[in-house]
Phi, psi and omega in degrees: 000145187249132178244138174232130178252124175255118180241133179290334181216149168305132183099334172303326179300318188275318183300325180273325200216016182303315176292325182289320180301312176303324178291313168314306191294322179292353177253004175093007183284158175263123187244126184239144182235137170242108171273116181286320183241168181207145171293165184212166177267152003271356181306327175233150182278161185293328183296316181299316176306313181294315181299319174304325179295318180294313176305318182296318190290316179298312179301318173305314180289325178287330183262345168091028176290137192282326179199137175251136174251136185241109180276344169069021168291154183295129176291140183059022178229016184300334180292347181264347182268147174294130181313309188298333175297316182289321169308308180304315189298312181294325176297318177299324176291318181292324180298307189288325179282320175063061187274156168269334182226138178222142178240136184230161176287163181291144178298329184270010184289162183295315188286129183292334176295334181284317176300315180299313178295323171309305175305306173313309186298317175309318175301310180297333187254022171307143192274060166260348174257106191276012167276340187277111190260326181224137168236134178221152175247144187243161177262149178239114178311146178075002184222313184289311186289344178265007189273192189289143175292345178284341178235061182287154174279112176251097180288144181230002174229130176240144173237124177290122178239030189292328177272000187233358182301321177295323173296319179302307178293325175293325186287318178296316181303341177285346173265066185301321178300339183259345189284137169237175168273147169303145007265027171300141190286343174267048172235157184302311185308316183280327167307316180288321179297323176300314185289334165304313177298310181296317176306317184297333181290336176240007173078032173236163183301303183231141175220161162242148187245146177222171180238125177280117179278314170205147177229138177227120170277096193235132182287000000 
């Protein structure tokens, strides 16, 4: 079975789905990642951009992602791109991968890139491709909890990652440019704390939580 993670930025995939990705890989699933945006000069230095590429590769190897697709839209400037261009780019990836399960960011996230990717993903995932069985949105620490109260993240799907929390943290540590010290949400301590909280909601040590957008039981 094929799984596709759509991430507005590198590291969103680990924050939202890292444990679940590891679980899928241990079950023999193929996992693909689409990173929608990338840093660019002069807003980011050449050194930072080069380091980010290394971090992405390290995280990929730790968590076992099979292939990464880069759309290379400008980070934090998706609102300047024609929406159809983003829709079409994601549609091309979905057609190529032909996944059964897809994870996308939460519509209510603070970062506008996340909200735009959510909307574009729903266009790309219209139920004309009968191979798509499940679409879920994930939470991204430092984005989802800081979003607007009118669109809160209310999970209705949980994945026990008690056997996968170490891989999630190791993969996130590969993104050293994004990591901070606790109590910042992008710290190992808070990643673990959030996984414990989500785990407590289903009475397991650690979990990741998702919102089911659509599920199709197709023969």
